[in-house]
N, C-alpha and C positions, 0 to 999 in steps of 0.2 A: 647504220650511220655512215655518212659519206666520208671519203678520205679527208676532205677539207675540215669537216666537223671534228674528226679525230685529231688532226693537227692543231685545230683551234683549242682543244682541251689541253694541249701542251703549251699554249701561248704562242703558237706559230701561225701568223696571219699573213706573212709576206714571204717572198723568196729569200730575202736577206735574213729573216728570222731563223731560217734553217741553218745559215752560217753561224748564227749566235746560239744555236742549240748545241751546247758543248757537252762532251762526254762525262759520264759519272765516274768511269774507271776504264781500265784497258786490260786486254788479254794478249799474251805474247804468242803469236803464231808465226814468228819469224824464224823459228828453229824447231827441228824435230827432236823429241826425247826418246832414247831407246827404252823399250818396255821395261827392262830390268832396272833401269835407273830412275823410273818415275817415282817421285817422292810421295809419301802418304799425305792425303788431304789437300794436295795442291794441283790445280788443273794444269795439264800439259797437252801438247800437240803430238800425236803419234800417227804413223802411216802404216797401213796393213793391207795385204791382198785379200779381197773378198773371195771366200771359198764356197760357202753355201748359205742358204737362208731358210728359216722355218718360222711358222707361227705356232708357238707353244701355248698350252692352256693351263699349265700348273706353275705357280699357285694361281695365276690368273692369265687371261689372254694377253699375249705379248709377242712382239716381233723380235726374233733373235737372229743377228747377223754373225755367222761364224767366220772369222778372219785369221790371218797368220801375220804376226809382226816379229821380225828378227828371228824367225824360226820358232817362235812361241805362239801358242793359241791365244786368241783374244776374242771375247764375245761382246757385241754391242747389243744392249737390251733397250727396247722402246715399248713402254706400257701404253702409250697413246700414240697411235700411228694411223696413217691413211693407206688406202690401197695403192696409191701412186708410189708411196715409199717402198712397199713390198716389191712392186714391179721394177723400180729403180735399182734396188739391190740385186734382184734376180738377174737383170740385164748385166749388171756389173760382174756378177759371178760367171756368167756365160762368156763375157768378152775379156775376162782376165784383168778387169780394172781394179783400182786400188781406192781406199777410202782414207781421208784424213779426218781424224776425230779429235775434238778438243773437249776435255773434261777430266774428272778424277779417275785414276786407275785403281781398282779395288780387287782384292783376291776373291775368286768365286769357286764353285764346286769343281769346275773343270779347267781352271786357269784364271788368267786375268780377265776382268770385266769392266765395262764402262756403261753406266746407266744414263740414258737420254743425253748422249754427248751432242754438241754441235758438230756437224759433219759436212764434208763435201766429197763427192766422188771425183777422182782425178786419174789421169794417166801417169804412168811411171815417168819420173824425171820432171814433172811439172814444177816450175819455179815456186818458191815460197813467197809469202808476203814480205815486202820490204819495210813495212811499218807495223807498229803495234795495232791491234784491232780495237777500235773505240766501241764502248758500250754506252748507249744513250738512254736517258730517261724516256720511257714510252708509256703507252696506255693500252687498254684492252682493245684487241682487234687490229693493232698496228705492230707487226712483227719487227724484231730488231734488224733483220736483214733488209727488209723493205724500207725502213726508216733510214738506215745507214746509207742505202743507195741514193735516196733523195737528198740527204745532207751532203754527201760527197759530190753529187752532181751540181748542187747549188754552189758548193765551194769552188768547183772547177770553173763554173760559168761566171761567177760574181766578179765585178770590178771592185777590188778591195783597195780603196784609197784611204789614206790616213786622215782622220778628221782633226787631228791635233797638229799644231805648228811644230816645226823642228826645235824651236827654242824651248817649248814646253817639254818635249821628250828629253832634251838635254838637262833641263832644270830638275826634273823629277826622276831621272835615270830610268826612263821607260823604254822597253823594246818596241819595235815597229809593230803596228796592228796586224798587217798582212802576214808577216813572219810568225807572229804569236798565234793567230787563229789557225793557220795551216799546221803549225806544230802540234797544237792541241787536238786537232782532228786526226792527224796522221803523224804521230811521233816516230822518228826514225829509230832503228836499233841503237842502243847505247844511251838513249835519253834517260835522265835520272828519274826512275820510276817513283822513288820516295818523294821527290820534289813535286811530281805530278799528283801523287795521291794526297799529299798534304797541302796542295795548291800554293806552294811557295816558289815554284818555278817562275822565272821572269815572264814567261808567256801568260801564266795565270795572274801574276801581279798586274800585267797590262790590262787584262780583261776586267779584273776587279776595280782597277782605277777608273776605267772607262765607264763601267756600270755606275759607280758612285758619282762620277762627274755628271753623267746624264741625269741622275736623280737630283743632284744639287742644282744643275742648270734649269731643270723643269720647275723646281720649286722657287728658284730665284726669279724666273720669268713670270711665274704666277704672282709673286710678290710685287714685281715691277708693274704688272698689268693692273693690280689693285691700286698701287700708288698713283697710277695715271688717271684714276677716276676721282670725281669730286665728292666731298663729304661736308656736312655742316661743321664749321669751326665752333667748338664748345668752349665757353669761358672757363678758365682755370682758376679764377679768383672771384667768382660772383658772390652776391650777398648771402644766398642760401648756404653756400659752401663755407663762407667765412663764419657765419653764425653757428653752423654745425661743428666746425673744428674748434670754435671758441668755447662751446659748451660740453665737449667730450669729457666724461668723468674719468678718463684714463689717458695716458700718453701713448701715442703710437711708438712701437719699437723702431729702432733705427732702420731695420729691414723694411718695415711697413712704410716708413716715411720715404725711403728711397724709391720703393715701388710706386707709391702714390705720385711722386714727382714724375716718374717715367710715364704713367698712365695719363696724367693731366697734360703733360707736354704733347703726347700723341693726339689727345682729344682736341687740342687747340689748333691742330694742323688742318688745312683744307682738303686733305685726302684721308681715306678711311683707315682708322687704326685697325690692325689685325694683330692683337697681342694675346699671348698665352700667359696667364698668371698661375704659377704653381707654387705650392707650399705644402709642407707636411700637415697632417691632421692637427687642427687646433692652432695653426699659425696666424690666423686672423685675416683670411682672404675676404670674408664677407664685408668687412668695414671698407675695404678698398673698392668693392663693387658698389657699395652705397655712396661713396664719395664720387665715383664716376657717374652714377645716376643723378646726383645733385648737380654736377657740371652740365648735364643735359637739361635738367629742369631750369637752371639759371639762364640757359640760352633759349628757353621757350620750347624745348624739344621734349619728346617722350622717351622713356627708356623701357625696354622689355627685359625681364630676368627669367630665363627658362631653366628649369631643373628637371632631372629625369624621373623623380618620384614625387608623389604628393607629400610625403613626410618632409623631404628636403625643401620642396616648394613652400609648404606651410611654415617651416622654420624661417625661411627668408622673409615671408610675408609678415610674420610676427615681429621679427627684428626690424625690418624696414619701417613698419608701422610705429613701433616703439621709438625708433630714432628720429623718423622724419615727420610724423604727424604733428609734433609740437611746432614744426617750422611751417605748417600749413601745406605740406606736400601730400597730395592724395595718392594712395596706393590701392590697387585692385588685385584681387586673388582669383585667377581663372584656372579651373581644373575640371576634370571629367566628372567629378561628383556633384557638381552644381545642378539644381533643377533647371528646367527649360527657361523658366521665368528669370531666375537669378543669372543664368548665362547670358540671356538676351540683354538684361539690364547692364551687365558688365561690358558686353561687347559694344553696346550703344554709347556708353560713357567713354570707352577707349576711342571709338571712332570719332566722337565729337571733340576729343581733346580735353575732356574734363578730368581724365586720369593722367597724372604725370608719370607714374611707374606702374607697369602691369607685371605682376609676378604670376608665373604659371608653369604648367607641365607642357606636354606635347600639344595641349589644347591651344597654345599661343599661335601655332602656325597653321591651324585648321582654316578651312575655307571661309567661315563666317567672321573671322577676326580681321579688322582693318584698323590701322593707326592713322591719326590725323597728321602727326609730325614726328615720326620715329627717328631719333637721332643716335640711339645706342642700343645694341643688343648684347646682353650678358648671358653667356651659356655656361652653366655650372656643370661640373663633371662632364666636360665636353666630349670625352672619349666614348660616352654612352649614346651619343647622337651621331647619325650618319651625315655624310657630306650634304645630301639633298635636304635633310631636315634643317641643318644650319642655314643652308641657302634659302629655304622657304621662309624662315624667320626674317632674314635680311631683306628679302624681296618685299616684305610687308611695308618697308620704308620706301623702297624705290617706286612702288606702284602708285603712291599718292603724290609724287613730286613733279609730275608734268613731263614736258618734252626733254628737259635736261635733268635726269634723275640724280638726286644726291644719295649716295650710298651710306647707310648707317655705319657708325663705328662698331667694331665688334671686340668684346673682351671675353675670352674663354678662360675658364678656371678649372683647375684639377687639383684634388687633394691626393691623387695617386702620383707621387713624384716620378719624374721621367728621367732616366739615366742620361748622363751627359752625351754619350755616343748616340743614343736614340734621338735626343733633342737636336744634335748637330746634323743628323742625316734625315730623319723623317719630319722634322719640324722647321726645316730651313726656310719655309715660306712664312714663318711667323717671327715677330719680335717676342722674346721670352723674358719675363720678369720672375724672379724667384724670391719668396719670403723665406729666408734661410735661418730664422731664429724664432723661438716660441716666446709668447708674451710672459712677463715675469709672473711667478706664482704657479705656472704649469709645472706639475711634478711628474717625473718619469713613472711609468706604470711597471710594476714588478710582474714578470711573467712566470707562471708555474706550469710544468708539464705533469699531468696526473693521469694514470691509466684508469679506465672506467671501472676496474675492480675496486677502486678506492672511492667510489661514488659517495659512500656514507660519510667520509671525511669532508667531502665538498659540501654536502648538506649541512653538516655541523658548522662549517665556515660561514655559510649563508645565514644560519640562525644567529650566529655570533655577531655578524656585521649588522643585520637588521635590528638586533637587540640594542645596538649602539646608535640607532636612528639613521643608519645608512640604508642605501637601496642597492639592488643588484639586477643585472640582466642575465638571462639564461637563453643562449642562442642555439637554435636547431637548424640543420641543413635543409629540411623539407617540411611542408605543411602537414601532409597526411600520408598514410601508408601508400607506397608505390611498389613498383617491381623490385626496388632495392629494399626488400623487406627487413633487412637487418638494421636499418637506420632508425634511430629514435626520432619520432616526428614531433612537431610543435604541439599538435592537438593531444597526442598521447602524453607528452611531457607535461603539458599544462594540467591534465587530469591527475597524473601521478604526483606532481609537486604540490598540488592543492591538497591531496590526501596526506602526503608525507610531512608537509609543513602547515598544519591546520592553524597554527598561531599567526601565520603571515597572510597578508592580502596579496593574492597572486593575480596578475593581469596577463592578457594575451593579445599580441598584435602580429598580423601577417598580411601578405599581399592581397589575399582574396577578400579581406574584410571590406565592407562598404566604406567610402571615404569618411563619412560621419562617425562610424564606429571606430575607425582607425584613429581619427583625431581625438575622439573621446578617451580611448585607451591611453594615448600618449599624454593627453592633458592630465588624466588622473595620476599617471606616473610622475609627470613633472611637478604636480602639486603635492606629491607625497602621500596621496591616498592609497596608492599601490606600492608595496615594498619590493616585490619581485616581479619583473616583467619577462615573460616567456615570449620569444620573438624569433622570426626568421631574419634573413639578411636585409629585410626591409629597413632595418635600423642602421645599416652600414654607413649611411651618410645622413646628415641633417638632423641628428638628435643630440641635444645639448642639455643634459641634466646634471648640474654640478654635484648634487648630493649622491649620485650613483658612483660608488667606489669599487664595485666588485663585478666582474663579468665572467661567466662560465660559457665556454664555446664547446658544445657537445659535438662529438665526431669531428674534432678539429682537423683530423687527417684528411677530411673530404674537402677542405677549403683551400683556395689558392693563397699564395703569399700576400698579394695585394689586399685580398678580402680580410685575412687575419689581421693585418696591420691596421686597416680601416676600422674594423670592429673594435680592436683594442683601443683605438683612439676615442671611443665613446665614453671611456672612464678616464680618470686623472684630470678632470676639469674643475675639481674643487680643491679645498685646502687639505683634505685628508690623503693619506697614502692609499694608492689604488692598486688592485691586483687583477690580473687577467689569468684565468685558469683554462688551459687547453686540455680538455678531457678527450682522450683518444682510446680507440679500440685496438687491442693487439690481435694478431701480429700486424706490424706496420710494413707497408711496401717500402722499397728503397727510396722512392721519390717522396713519399709522405714523411719518412724519417728525416730526409734532408730539409724539407720545408719547415717542419716543426723545430728542428735544430736551429735554423736561420732565425725564425721569429723569437725563439727563446733567447738566443745570444745577442741579437741586434735590435736596437730600438730606432736607429736612424732610418727614416723612410727612404732616403735616396740610396743608401747602401742596400736596403731590402729590394728596392726596385732594380738595382743593378744585378743582384743575385737572381731575381725573377726573370730578367732578360736572359741570363745565362741558362736557366733551367728550361724556359718555354720558347725562347726565340722571339723575334720582333713581331711576327704575324699575330701571335696570341696576345702579346702585351698591348699592341696598338689598338685592338678592338676595331671599332667602326672606321677609324681613320684610314685603314688600309684601302678602303673603297675609293679613296681619292688620291692615294700616293703610291707610286710604283714600289712594290716590295723587292728586296734584293734577292737575286737568285744565286750569286756567286760570292759576294763579299760577306764577311762575318764581322759584325760590329765590334766584338771583343778582340778578336785576333788581328783585325785590320784597322785598329784605331789610327795608326799613322797615315794610312791611305785615306781615311775619312777626313782628317785634317788637311791633307794635301789636296784632296778633291774640292774641299770648300774654298781653299785659297785659289786654286786653279780656276774654279767657276767664276769667281769675281773678276779675275784677270782676263779670261776669255770673253766674258760679256762686255767688258770695257774695251778690249782691243779688236775683237772680231765677232760681233753678234751673229753674223750670218753663219760662220763656222760653228758657233755655239748651237744654233738652231739645227744645223745639219747633224751635229752629234746627238742631240735629243731625238731627232727623227730616226736616226739609225738604231738607237737602243730601245726606244719606246714605241716606234712604229705606229704612231697614231693612237696608242692606247691611253696616253696621258693628256687630258685636256688641262693645260697648265694655266687656264684662267678660272679653274674651279675655286670654290670658297675654301 
């Protein structure tokens, strides 16, 4: 692998990227430690005269350098060494040279020893380093010394001007960029090591602020670029929408009414809406999506509703058909399980404009699908789709619009609540609406933690619930036996429960079933013909069976926080009190214990999402979105909340007062890696 490729693996693509490749930690080589005063378990710098060298073979082949430090013997041991090292030390012994070694000093058979220290052969009296030694993140094949040399050369050669105006530095109490970056690469003796280690030093605060500001600016520039494009203005009070709202058998919650107003206001604008609608499980997001689709239909435009799974897509298709067919609005269902003939018929109807709303999975953005007048794209569980997939769906509307393309509006929905700090930083390119209350009648779900040794009690609870005409889910982490042989599988569990509960009708649904079989299994459960449904996480979203009041999650310790919360949301949709049993296998790891404790104690999805962010970090929580948004290297969303807020405010001010300086700041930090016109 070339040197450029190795640097690229570290995200270094330009000379200035080396300047921004900041140390992980530091080692103090500014002072020598007498051998007798070397503390246990702490690396120190010692200097010793090289006396003789040998290659020993017991207990294994090793290079042993015998030296003398402060009149005491010191052995340096190298278990992996090159012939050139042997010759280097032999020459040092002949010429009376000395070695400076950095590492832990440990007692050995014949005196003090150091194993694989970092070392340098020196002449007596050679001056010590005047700064702490930076230790950088590196990769295989790129040694610390070679990387440090490149970084410090780039630092010495770079023209380090400040991208921020003096007034902004004063307003937010920021250190100068040049002073900060030089201090972080070469901290002088006496620098507060604790502040450097905890990244609270003013130099670190400046770097984190600049990084957050670059992210905010790139996303706000993306937002502005989209606002500069044209979109069809969709009526917010058309006849279809008025008839639909007039016939609703229930009242929208105040939160739903507020969000509906926000969405309809955006749709009436002549530039594309880019709104994220989030709400906890069961908060009523689907009705808002239907209202948005009706606004498109009222304007003579089509709407596309894309879901990540066939179960969720079919749920939307059923609800939309039930709500909108009486208004004469045609709804099509496009998915991978259709026959060639069915798929062609659906595609032709969509292309001809005969279908007002097309509901589908990934099949919606495939090559053969074309829309006559796409005005709105709704993407449910948006974090499961990549940037390019969402872009492909949007382009279905642009391609049919001629020389001056109208960009479809986009409404993205998520039932996985996004913590405020994550929303402020990674979703700054979107307008965000939150449904923060549940519809009346939704009852909280009681959560129970049960060890798998008490499985018999769980079976008794299922018998009792089903005898009272209720239904239950039993969720397994995998479909069939895999290398994780200890896990209970869906197929095994289905067979076992069918045997253990002969009086119940047991069904099975998982991701490998054919679409028709999956739909049949779910339909049988929804109709009450199946009392206990064994399933994988395919039911995580898009399943709404009000009579199901009991859920068992087997090997709950193997699931993530967001998954456990989503699965638990499949029950508690009816009038009965509902229970979710987390069945776990002991012993639990510390991480699994923490996750189960959080789900047991907390029912609020936003608080669970905040804890999930703390446990896993933003990269894991964001999923596919990170492919279009720069991840943070230095700032921590939880610890640096004040900096996130300041960077948001500063981004707006800098874009308004000095857009060229704003773009220069983005270019410095993102170095062409962020296309801020992405969807």
